[in-house]
C-alpha positions as CSV (number, residue, x, y, z in Angstrom):
1,X,24.4,1.8,-6.0
2,X,24.0,0.5,-9.5
3,X,23.7,2.8,-12.5
4,X,20.5,2.8,-14.6
5,X,22.3,1.0,-17.5
6,X,23.1,-2.1,-15.3
7,X,19.5,-2.8,-14.1
8,X,18.1,-6.1,-15.3
9,X,15.2,-5.5,-17.7
10,X,12.5,-7.8,-19.2
11,X,11.6,-8.2,-22.9
12,X,9.4,-5.1,-22.7
13,X,12.0,-2.9,-21.2
14,X,10.7,-2.8,-17.7
15,X,13.1,-3.1,-14.8
16,X,12.9,-6.5,-13.1
17,X,12.2,-5.3,-9.5
18,X,12.8,-8.6,-7.7
19,X,16.4,-8.7,-8.8
20,X,17.7,-5.5,-7.1
21,X,15.3,-3.8,-4.8
22,X,16.5,-0.3,-3.8
23,X,16.4,1.1,-0.3
24,X,13.8,3.7,-1.4
25,X,11.5,1.1,-2.7
26,X,11.8,-0.9,0.5
27,X,11.1,2.2,2.6
28,X,8.0,3.2,0.5
29,X,6.7,-0.4,0.7
30,X,7.1,-0.3,4.5
31,X,5.5,3.1,4.7
32,X,2.4,1.9,2.8
33,X,2.3,-1.3,5.0
34,X,2.4,1.0,8.1
35,X,-0.4,3.2,6.7
36,X,-2.6,0.2,6.0
37,X,-1.9,-1.2,9.5
38,X,-2.9,2.1,11.1
39,X,-6.0,2.1,8.9
40,X,-7.0,-1.4,10.1
41,X,-6.2,-0.7,13.7
42,X,-8.4,2.4,13.6
43,X,-11.3,0.1,14.2
44,X,-11.0,-0.4,17.9
45,X,-13.0,-3.6,18.6
46,X,-15.9,-5.7,17.7
47,X,-19.2,-3.9,18.4
48,X,-21.2,-5.1,21.4
49,X,-24.6,-3.7,20.5
50,X,-26.7,-2.9,17.5
51,X,-26.0,0.8,17.9
52,X,-22.2,0.2,17.9
53,X,-22.6,-2.0,14.8
54,X,-24.5,0.7,13.1
55,X,-21.9,3.3,14.0
56,X,-19.1,1.0,12.7
57,X,-21.0,0.4,9.4
58,X,-21.3,4.2,9.0
59,X,-17.5,4.5,9.1
60,X,-17.1,1.7,6.6
61,X,-17.2,3.9,3.4
62,X,-14.5,6.1,4.8
63,X,-12.4,3.1,5.7
64,X,-12.8,1.6,2.2
65,X,-12.1,5.0,0.6
66,X,-8.9,5.4,2.6
67,X,-7.8,1.8,1.7
68,X,-8.6,2.4,-2.0
69,X,-6.5,5.6,-2.0
70,X,-3.6,3.8,-0.4
71,X,-3.9,1.0,-2.9
72,X,-4.0,3.3,-5.9
73,X,-1.0,5.2,-4.6
74,X,1.0,2.0,-4.0
75,X,0.1,0.6,-7.5
76,X,1.2,3.9,-9.1
77,X,4.5,3.8,-7.2
78,X,5.0,0.2,-8.1
79,X,4.4,0.9,-11.8
80,X,6.6,4.0,-11.7
81,X,9.6,2.1,-10.3
82,X,9.4,-0.6,-13.0
């Protein structure tokens, strides 16, 4: 494992993440990918009737809210590790 002093940094002092990705960063990225996949899979199938479509549309705000929370957390993590 590299020490903090040997990390490659850009002109603004941020660590260039693409050069040396740590195991923790890879794990967190995979965890977020798994969470987003579970969120998408939570929608079972295409609705067959108008009633099922209405039911699916009622769940859309919760889906978008969950996706937004995951995106905000991932962006915060990405900025923190820079």
